[in-house]
C-alpha positions in Angstrom: 0.0 0.0 0.0 1.2 3.5 -0.8 -0.5 6.6 0.7 0.5 10.2 0.3 -0.7 13.8 0.1 -0.9 15.4 -3.3 -2.8 18.1 -5.0 -5.8 17.6 -7.1 -4.0 19.0 -10.1 -1.0 16.7 -9.7 -3.2 13.6 -9.3 -5.3 14.3 -12.4 -2.4 15.3 -14.5 -0.8 11.9 -14.5 0.2 11.0 -18.0 -1.1 8.0 -19.9 -3.5 7.2 -17.0 -7.1 6.1 -17.2 -9.2 6.5 -14.1 -11.8 3.7 -14.3 -14.8 3.4 -12.1 -15.7 -0.3 -12.0 -19.2 -1.6 -12.8 -19.9 -2.5 -9.2 -19.8 1.1 -8.0 -23.0 3.1 -7.8 -24.0 5.7 -10.4 -22.9 9.3 -10.1 -25.2 10.8 -7.5 -23.8 14.1 -6.2 -26.5 16.7 -5.6 -26.6 20.4 -5.9 -25.5 21.1 -2.3 -22.4 19.0 -2.7 -21.4 20.6 -5.9 -21.9 24.1 -4.4 -19.7 23.0 -1.5 -16.9 21.9 -3.8 -17.1 25.1 -5.8 -17.2 27.1 -2.5 -14.1 25.3 -1.3 -12.3 26.3 -4.5 -13.3 29.9 -4.2 -12.2 30.1 -0.5 -8.9 28.5 -1.3 -8.3 30.9 -4.2 -9.1 33.9 -2.0 -7.1 32.8 1.0 -4.2 31.2 -0.7 -4.4 28.4 1.9 -4.5 24.7 1.1 -7.8 23.0 1.5 -8.3 19.2 1.9 -11.0 17.7 -0.2 -10.8 14.0 0.6 -9.2 10.8 -0.4 -9.2 8.6 -3.5 -8.5 4.8 -3.1 -7.5 2.8 -6.2 -6.0 -0.4 -7.4 -3.4 0.0 -10.2 -3.4 -2.1 -13.4 -1.3 -2.0 -16.5 -2.8 -0.9 -19.8 -1.8 -1.0 -23.4 1.2 0.9 -24.8 2.7 1.6 -21.3 -0.5 3.2 -20.1 -1.8 2.9 -16.5 -5.3 2.1 -15.3 -6.3 3.1 -11.8 -9.5 1.2 -10.6 -11.2 3.6 -8.2 -12.4 1.8 -5.1 -13.5 4.9 -3.1 -13.8 8.6 -3.9 -15.3 8.2 -7.4 -18.1 10.7 -6.7 -15.7 13.5 -5.7 -13.3 12.6 -8.5 -16.0 12.8 -11.2 -17.3 16.1 -9.8 -13.7 17.6 -9.9 -13.3 16.6 -13.5 -16.8 18.1 -14.4 -15.6 21.3 -12.6 -12.4 21.3 -14.6 -14.4 20.9 -17.9 -16.6 23.8 -16.9 -13.6 26.0 -16.2 -12.1 25.1 -19.6 -15.4 25.9 -21.3 -15.5 29.3 -19.6 -12.0 30.6 -20.5 -10.2 30.0 -23.9 -6.9 30.9 -22.2 -6.9 27.7 -20.2 -9.1 25.5 -22.3 -6.3 23.7 -24.2 -4.1 23.1 -21.2 -7.0 21.6 -19.1 -8.3 19.4 -21.9 -4.9 18.0 -22.9 -3.6 17.5 -19.3 -6.6 16.7 -17.2 -9.5 15.5 -19.3 -7.9 13.4 -22.1 -5.0 11.1 -22.8 -3.7 12.3 -26.2 -1.5 9.2 -26.7 -3.7 6.5 -25.2 -6.7 5.3 -27.2 -8.4 3.6 -24.2 -11.9 4.9 -23.5 -11.8 7.1 -26.7 -8.8 9.1 -25.1 -11.1 10.3 -22.2 -9.3 10.2 -18.9 -12.2 9.1 -16.7 -14.3 6.0 -17.5 -17.5 6.2 -15.3 -20.0 3.4 -14.8 -22.0 2.4 -17.8 -25.1 4.3 -16.9 -23.1 7.6 -16.8 -20.8 6.9 -19.7 -22.8 8.4 -22.5 -23.6 11.6 -20.6 -20.0 12.0 -19.5 -18.7 11.6 -23.0 -21.3 14.2 -24.1 -19.8 16.7 -21.6 -16.2 16.1 -22.5 -17.0 16.2 -26.3 -19.2 19.3 -26.0 -22.3 17.5 -27.2 -24.6 17.9 -24.2 -27.4 19.4 -26.3 -27.7 16.1 -28.2 -27.9 14.0 -25.1 -31.5 12.8 -24.3 -32.8 12.1 -20.9 -32.1 13.1 -17.3 -28.5 12.9 -16.0 -26.8 14.0 -12.8 -23.6 14.3 -14.9 -25.2 16.9 -17.3 -27.1 18.6 -14.5 -24.0 19.2 -12.3 -21.8 20.2 -15.3 -24.4 22.9 -16.1 -24.5 23.9 -12.4 -20.7 24.4 -12.4 -20.9 26.5 -15.6 -23.6 28.6 -13.9 -21.5 29.1 -10.7 -18.4 30.0 -12.7 -20.4 32.6 -14.8 -21.8 34.1 -11.6 -18.4 34.1 -9.9 -16.1 37.2 -9.5 -13.2 35.1 -10.8 -12.2 34.2 -14.3 -11.6 30.7 -15.4 -7.9 31.3 -15.3 -8.1 32.5 -11.7 -10.2 29.5 -10.7 -7.8 27.1 -12.5 -5.0 28.6 -10.5 -7.0 28.1 -7.3 -7.1 24.3 -8.0 -3.5 24.2 -6.9 -4.6 24.8 -3.3 -7.0 21.8 -3.3 -5.2 18.9 -1.5 -6.1 15.3 -1.3 -4.8 11.9 -0.2 -4.3 9.0 -2.6 -4.2 5.4 -1.4 -2.6 3.0 -3.8 -3.6 -0.7 -3.0 -0.6 -2.3 -4.8 0.0 -5.2 -2.4 -1.5 -8.6 -2.2 -2.0 -9.0 1.6 -5.4 -9.4 3.2 -4.8 -6.0 4.9 -4.8 -4.4 1.4 -7.8 -6.4 0.1 -9.9 -3.8 -1.7 -13.1 -5.3 -0.3 -11.8 -5.0 3.3 -10.6 -1.4 2.6 -13.9 -0.6 0.9 -16.0 -1.9 3.8 -14.0 0.0 6.4 -14.4 3.2 4.5 -18.2 2.6 4.3 -18.7 1.1 7.8 -21.2 3.7 8.9 -23.6 2.7 6.1 -24.3 6.4 5.4 -22.8 6.6 2.0 -23.9 3.4 0.5 -27.1 1.4 0.7 -27.1 -2.3 1.6 -27.8 -3.2 -2.1 -24.7 -1.1 -3.1 -22.6 -3.0 -0.6 -23.9 -6.4 -1.8 -23.2 -5.5 -5.4 -19.7 -4.5 -4.5 -19.2 -7.6 -2.4 -20.2 -9.9 -5.3 -18.3 -8.1 -8.1 -15.2 -6.3 -6.6 -13.1 -9.4 -6.2 -13.4 -10.4 -9.9 -11.3 -9.4 -12.8 -12.6 -6.6 -15.0 -13.9 -8.8 -17.8 -15.9 -11.0 -15.5 -17.2 -8.0 -13.6 -18.5 -6.5 -16.8 -20.1 -9.7 -17.9 -21.9 -10.5 -14.6 -22.9 -6.9 -14.1 -24.6 -6.8 -17.5 -26.0 -10.3 -17.4 -27.5 -10.2 -14.0 -27.1 -7.1 -11.7 -28.0 -4.5 -14.2 -31.2 -6.4 -15.1 -32.2 -6.5 -11.4 -31.2 -2.9 -10.9 -33.6 -1.8 -13.7 -36.5 -3.5 -11.8 -36.1 -1.6 -8.5 -35.3 1.8 -7.0 -32.5 1.7 -4.5 -34.7 1.5 -1.4 -36.9 -1.2 -3.0 -33.7 -3.1 -4.0 -32.5 -3.2 -0.4 -35.9 -4.3 0.8 -35.9 -7.1 -1.9 -32.6 -8.4 -0.5 -34.0 -8.3 3.0 -37.1 -10.3 2.1 -34.9 -12.6 0.0 -32.8 -13.3 3.1 -35.8 -13.9 5.3 -37.0 -16.5 2.8 -33.5 -18.1 2.5 -32.4 -18.0 6.1 -35.8 -18.5 7.8 -34.9 -15.7 10.2 -36.0 -12.2 10.8 -33.5 -9.7 9.2 -33.4 -6.1 10.3 -32.8 -3.4 7.7 -29.5 -2.4 9.2 -28.3 -6.0 9.1 -29.0 -6.8 5.5 -25.4 -6.6 4.2 -23.8 -8.5 7.1 -26.5 -11.2 6.9 -26.0 -11.5 3.2 -22.3 -12.1 3.6 -22.9 -14.8 6.1 -25.5 -16.4 3.9 -23.2 -16.3 0.9 -20.3 -17.9 2.7 -22.4 -20.5 4.5 -23.7 -21.7 1.1 -20.2 -21.6 -0.6 -21.6 -19.6 -3.5 -19.5 -18.2 -6.3 -20.4 -14.7 -7.3 -22.2 -15.9 -10.5 -24.2 -18.5 -8.5 -25.3 -15.9 -6.0 -26.3 -13.4 -8.8 -28.3 -16.1 -10.7 -30.3 -16.8 -7.5 -30.9 -13.1 -6.8 -32.0 -12.6 -10.4 -34.5 -15.5 -10.4 -36.1 -14.2 -7.2 -36.0 -10.5 -8.3 -38.5 -11.4 -11.0 -40.8 -12.9 -8.4 -40.5 -9.8 -6.2 -41.2 -7.5 -9.2 -44.3 -9.6 -10.0 -45.4 -9.1 -6.4 -44.8 -5.3 -6.5 -46.8 -4.9 -9.7 -49.2 -7.8 -9.8 -47.8 -9.4 -12.9 -47.6 -13.1 -11.9 -48.8 -15.9 -14.1 -52.2 -16.0 -12.2 -54.8 -13.3 -12.7 -56.4 -14.3 -9.4 -53.2 -14.1 -7.5 -52.5 -10.7 -9.1 -55.8 -9.4 -7.8 -55.0 -10.8 -4.3 -51.6 -9.2 -4.2 -53.0 -6.0 -5.5 -55.3 -5.8 -2.4 -52.4 -6.8 -0.1 -50.2 -4.0 -1.7 -53.0 -1.5 -1.1 -53.0 -2.6 2.6 -49.2 -2.1 2.5 -48.6 -5.6 4.0 -45.4 -6.6 2.3 -44.6 -8.7 5.3 -45.9 -11.7 3.3 -43.5 -11.2 0.4 -40.9 -13.7 1.6 -43.5 -16.4 1.8 -45.1 -15.6 -1.5 -41.6 -15.6 -3.2 -41.1 -19.1 -1.8 -44.4 -20.2 -3.3 -43.6 -18.7 -6.7 -40.3 -20.6 -6.7 -42.1 -23.8 -5.8 -44.5 -23.2 -8.7 -41.6 -22.6 -11.1 -40.1 -25.9 -10.0 -43.4 -27.8 -10.3 -43.7 -28.4 -6.5 -47.1 -26.6 -6.2 -49.9 -25.5 -8.5 -51.1 -22.0 -9.0 -54.5 -23.1 -7.9 -53.1 -23.9 -4.5 -51.1 -20.6 -4.4 -54.4 -18.8 -5.2 -56.1 -20.5 -2.3 -53.2 -19.6 0.0 -53.2 -16.0 -1.2 -56.9 -15.6 -0.5 -56.4 -16.9 3.0 -53.5 -14.5 3.7 -55.5 -11.6 2.3 -58.3 -12.4 4.6 -56.0 -12.6 7.6 -54.3 -9.3 6.7 -57.6 -7.5 6.1 -59.2 -8.8 9.3 -56.1 -7.9 11.3 -56.0 -4.4 9.8 -59.7 -3.7 10.6 -59.2 -5.1 14.2 -56.1 -3.0 14.7 -53.7 -5.9 15.1 -50.2 -4.9 14.0 -48.8 -7.0 11.1 -45.5 -7.3 12.9 -47.2 -10.1 14.9 -47.1 -12.0 11.6 -43.3 -11.7 11.1 -42.4 -14.9 12.9 -45.2 -16.8 11.4 -44.1 -15.7 7.9 -40.5 -16.9 8.8 -41.8 -20.3 9.7 -43.9 -20.5 6.5 -40.7 -19.9 4.5 -39.2 -23.1 5.8 -39.0 -26.0 3.3 -41.9 -28.4 3.2 -43.0 -30.7 0.4 -45.7 -29.1 -1.8 -48.4 -31.5 -0.6 -47.8 -30.5 3.0 -47.9 -26.7 2.4 -51.5 -26.4 3.5 -50.8 -28.3 6.7 -47.9 -26.1 7.3 -50.1 -23.0 6.7 -52.8 -24.3 9.0 -50.4 -25.0 11.8 -48.9 -21.6 11.7 -52.3 -19.8 11.3 -53.5 -21.6 14.4 -50.8 -19.8 16.2 -51.7 -16.4 14.6 -54.2 -13.9 15.8 -56.8 -14.5 13.1 -59.9 -12.5 14.2 -63.2 -14.5 14.3 -66.4 -13.3 12.6 -67.8 -11.7 15.8 -64.6 -9.7 16.5 -64.2 -8.7 12.9 -67.8 -7.6 12.4 -67.8 -5.5 15.5 -64.7 -3.7 14.4 -66.0 -3.1 10.8 -68.8 -1.0 12.3 -66.5 1.1 14.4 -63.3 1.2 12.4 -62.6 4.7 10.8 -61.3 3.1 7.7 -61.3 6.3 5.6 -59.3 8.2 8.2 -56.8 5.4 8.9 -56.4 3.8 5.4 -58.0 5.9 2.7 -57.0 3.6 -0.2 -58.2 0.6 1.8 -61.6 2.3 2.2 -61.8 2.6 -1.6 -60.6 -1.0 -2.1 -63.2 -2.3 0.4 -66.0 -0.5 -1.5 -64.7 -1.7 -4.9 -64.6 -5.3 -3.5 -68.2 -5.0 -2.2 -69.4 -3.7 -5.6 -67.6 -6.5 -7.5 -69.1 -9.0 -5.1 -72.5 -7.8 -6.2 -72.0 -7.4 -9.9 -69.3 -10.0 -10.6 -67.7 -7.3 -12.8 -64.2 -5.8 -12.4 -64.3 -2.1 -11.3 -61.5 0.3 -12.4 -60.0 1.3 -9.1 -58.6 4.6 -10.3 -61.9 5.7 -11.8 -64.0 5.2 -8.6 -64.2 7.9 -5.9 -65.1 7.5 -2.3 -68.3 9.4 -1.4 -69.1 10.4 2.2 -72.9 10.1 2.4 -72.9 12.4 5.4 -70.3 14.8 4.2 -67.1 15.5 6.0 -67.9 19.2 6.2 -71.5 19.6 7.4 -73.7 22.3 6.0 -76.2 24.1 8.2 -78.9 22.1 6.4 -77.4 18.9 7.6 -77.1 20.1 11.1 -80.7 21.2 11.1 -82.1 18.1 9.6 -80.0 15.5 11.5 -80.0 15.7 15.3 -76.5 15.5 16.7 -75.0 15.6 13.2 -71.6 16.9 14.4 -71.2 14.1 17.0 -72.4 11.4 14.6 -70.0 12.7 11.9 -67.1 12.8 14.3 -67.5 9.2 15.3 -68.9 7.5 12.2 -68.2 9.8 9.3 -65.1 7.9 8.3 -66.5 4.4 8.9 -67.6 2.1 6.2 -71.3 2.6 6.9 -71.1 6.2 5.8 -69.1 5.5 2.6 -70.0 4.5 -0.9 -68.6 4.9 -4.5 -69.5 7.6 -7.0 -68.5 9.2 -10.2 -70.8 12.2 -10.1 -69.9 15.8 -9.9 -68.1 16.7 -6.6 -70.4 19.8 -6.3 -73.0 17.4 -4.9 -70.8 16.2 -2.1 -72.2 18.6 0.6 -75.8 18.5 -0.5 -78.5 17.2 1.9 -79.4 13.6 1.8 -82.7 14.1 0.0 -80.9 15.7 -3.0 -78.1 13.2 -2.9 -80.6 10.4 -2.9 -82.0 11.3 -6.3 -78.5 11.1 -7.7 -77.7 7.8 -6.0 -80.8 6.3 -7.5 -79.5 6.9 -11.0 -76.0 5.7 -10.2 -74.5 2.9 -12.3 -72.9 1.6 -9.1 -75.2 -0.9 -7.4 -73.7 -0.3 -4.0 -74.7 3.4 -4.2 -78.1 2.7 -5.7 -78.8 0.5 -2.6 -78.4 3.6 -0.4 -81.1 5.4 -2.3 -83.4 2.3 -2.3 -83.0 1.3 1.3 -82.8 4.5 3.2 -85.2 7.5 3.3 -83.2 9.4 5.9 -79.5 9.4 6.8 -78.7 9.5 10.5 -76.8 7.5 13.1 -79.2 4.5 12.9 -78.9 4.4 9.1 -75.1 4.4 9.2 -75.0 1.6 11.8 -77.6 -0.5 10.0 -75.7 -0.3 6.8 -72.4 -0.9 8.5 -73.7 -4.1 10.1 -75.1 -5.3 6.7 -71.7 -4.6 5.0 -69.9 -6.3 7.9 -71.8 -9.5 7.3 -70.9 -9.4 3.6 -67.2 -8.7 4.3 -67.1 -11.6 6.7 -68.0 -13.8 3.7 -65.6 -12.1 1.3 -62.7 -12.0 3.7 -63.6 -15.3 5.3 -61.8 -17.1 8.0 -61.0 -20.5 6.4 -62.8 -23.6 7.4 -59.6 -25.3 8.3 -59.3 -23.0 11.3 -62.9 -23.5 12.4 -61.8 -25.8 15.3 -59.0 -23.5 16.4 -60.7 -23.0 19.8 -60.0 -26.6 20.7 -56.4 -26.5 19.5 -53.5 -26.7 21.9 -51.6 -23.4 21.9 -48.3 -25.0 22.5 -45.6 -23.6 20.3 -44.0 -20.2 19.5 -45.9 -17.0 19.9 -44.9 -13.4 19.2 -45.0 -11.2 22.2 -47.7 -9.0 20.7 -50.2 -11.8 20.3 -53.4 -11.7 22.5 -53.2 -15.1 24.1 -54.3 -16.4 27.5 -51.2 -18.2 28.8 -52.6 -19.2 32.1 -51.4 -22.7 32.9 -48.9 -22.7 30.0 -45.3 -23.3 30.8 -42.6 -21.3 28.8 -39.6 -23.2 27.7 -37.8 -20.6 25.5 -37.6 -16.8 25.2 -36.3 -15.5 21.9 -35.0 -11.9 21.6 -33.6 -10.7 18.3 -32.8 -14.3 17.2 -31.1 -15.1 20.5 -32.7 -18.0 22.3 -32.8 -18.3 26.1 -33.9 -21.6 27.8 -36.4 -20.8 30.6 -38.5 -22.8 33.0 -40.9 -20.2 34.3 -42.5 -16.9 33.5 -40.5 -15.0 36.1 -37.3 -16.5 34.4 -38.5 -14.8 31.2 -38.7 -11.5 32.9 -35.2 -11.8 34.3 -33.8 -13.0 31.0 -35.3 -10.1 29.1 -34.0 -7.4 31.4 -30.5 -9.0 31.5 -30.5 -9.0 27.7 -31.5 -5.4 27.4 -29.0 -4.3 30.1 -26.2 -6.1 28.3 -27.0 -4.9 24.8 -28.5 -1.4 25.4 -28.1 0.1 28.8 -29.7 3.4 27.8 -32.9 1.6 26.8 -32.8 -0.3 30.0 -32.9 3.0 31.8 -35.9 4.1 29.7 -37.7 0.9 30.8 -37.1 1.8 34.4 -38.4 5.3 33.9 -41.7 4.0 32.5 -44.1 4.5 35.4 -46.2 1.4 34.9 -43.2 -0.9 34.5 -41.3 0.8 37.4 -44.2 0.6 39.9 -44.7 -3.1 39.0 -41.2 -4.5 38.8 -38.8 -2.1 40.6 -40.7 -1.7 43.9 -42.6 -3.8 46.5 -40.3 -6.9 46.2 -42.5 -9.8 47.2 -40.6 -12.4 45.2 -37.3 -10.7 44.5 -34.8 -11.7 41.9 -31.4 -10.2 41.3 -30.4 -9.2 37.8 -26.8 -9.5 36.3 -26.3 -5.8 37.0 -27.0 -6.2 40.7 -30.5 -4.6 40.7 -33.4 -6.3 42.3 -36.8 -6.8 40.6 -40.1 -8.3 41.7 -41.3 -11.4 39.9 -44.5 -12.2 41.8 -46.9 -11.9 39.0 -49.3 -14.1 37.0 -48.3 -15.5 33.7 -50.5 -13.1 31.8 -49.2 -10.1 33.7 -45.6 -11.1 32.9 -46.5 -11.6 29.2 -48.0 -8.1 29.2 -44.9 -6.6 30.9 -42.7 -8.3 28.3 -44.8 -6.8 25.5 -44.7 -3.4 27.1 -40.9 -3.5 27.5 -40.4 -4.8 24.0 -42.5 -1.9 22.7 -40.3 0.6 24.7 -37.2 -1.0 23.1 -38.7 -1.0 19.6 -38.3 -4.7 19.2 -41.9 -5.9 19.4 -41.6 -8.0 16.3 -38.3 -9.5 17.4 -39.5 -11.0 20.7 -41.3 -14.3 21.1 -41.8 -17.1 23.6 -42.3 -20.8 23.2 -44.8 -22.6 25.5 -46.0 -26.1 26.2 
């Protein structure tokens, strides 16, 4: 390894040198603020005459043709690209320095590599960068950060008090550090260096890190081939955030464990090494599953029924099921399960998610169940596996569900879900598909009450506040919005002429619109929804089923008489023999891993008054503090749930009982 200080000018003026940004690096992404900062640093350095440090560049040297040199940029490529764009803008602004800059800093006159251009960016930026260097930006089509930032530098130079010549002289004051990884030891492994430079996770996303991990160790030719053959195709399917979420869900499916967003990269590395993958094998598997994930995002699977189901699940924003659905789609591809069975499973999961949403049950209670569903079973046993896991889920029964439908302010909490529900109800009547985007949600009693409404309906304000956003007061319409605040008598005549059956029923069945009307209609629709989003018959005898097994801490379960045998916290298992042992194990874990959060638990009044005072059955924690453990099983389960909520790990805590 060689490392030294140099100036930006000296580094970029190296003769017969190509600066190559490898395919595994991310695209050029500097924003306006960063470019303005760089230009401001240049101006300050020019004014003060003092040196200014702008950062480091890390590279691996390679030999090129005709005694040329190639420097593979491992880190600092964003800054390096911006500096070259700034140099080009200075050259374009002042003919007196144009030739010197172009010949010494932008091009290699005697090296044909990369069309003589000194910097080779990643493929996506290549065309735009060449357009800048060759003065052809007007012919470039499409958006580009490269073009955008070059124009910004041109603007900043034009507005500056300094000429291009003066700014060019100021570049001599910009200092940098170069790190040349020319050794073969592990300490100089580019991947190790790269990870240490990006250890905070601020500059690169998990998907960026995974890409670099898979491609960095390969030779340039193999990098290029695998990047184009697999990674680029995946990249075109997803935005950066979605890409990382895809990898997280992929890992849940493959490892059968919960994976936190901040642990995606480290978990992927462990998974890769445990399975003894080559980079190509890993990319092939990612590529196959990326197509499944994309089909889930956009409802483009082989089955129209499943696409309808996943469309509803996406509207509910319940992507927690994606790892399980990816597994099923892979099984279908391999002939291990039919699409008819997948459709049945999808409908069951949709019903579970919808009922839980209406009943206010957080979907994180499903995380561990989804993890168990991703484990491998033979196709014929998939329904048995599903049944067993759903018996351990909080699947609301008809009574609970219908009661919540009446009261749930669905329009306020989940506006798109309100529209989806109404569309589903209409399609249930007509058996025809409704265009979701064309339909509008209509408040029968309007959100803003006119004086006529307040005069005609006793207690209209109170009724509207409590029931205005509930299903009983909602329907679908396509009529002019000017009617939205009209009194019911006027609306009713329009409803009667509606081409939407759900809306015509309001006109046909109700002469007035008040609290009783809203509740009557809500109860009728609740009965219908209990059929549409049915609890499957295979769970009908769930009341008589033994609750032995693993349960998330957020589940509503009577654990009286049940004995815990294991407590699981963030994938760490603790063998226990009693409920008070669970309490001790949980607090010891939090103290060891996050003492600040432990103090927050103590400061919570309900927890403090219960655990940290009135010691009837005292137990001593690892930190020497004493707690009380003389509580019922259900009380300790509730305390664990409360403390997990304070810690922000509700979906990562479970217990196993027998």
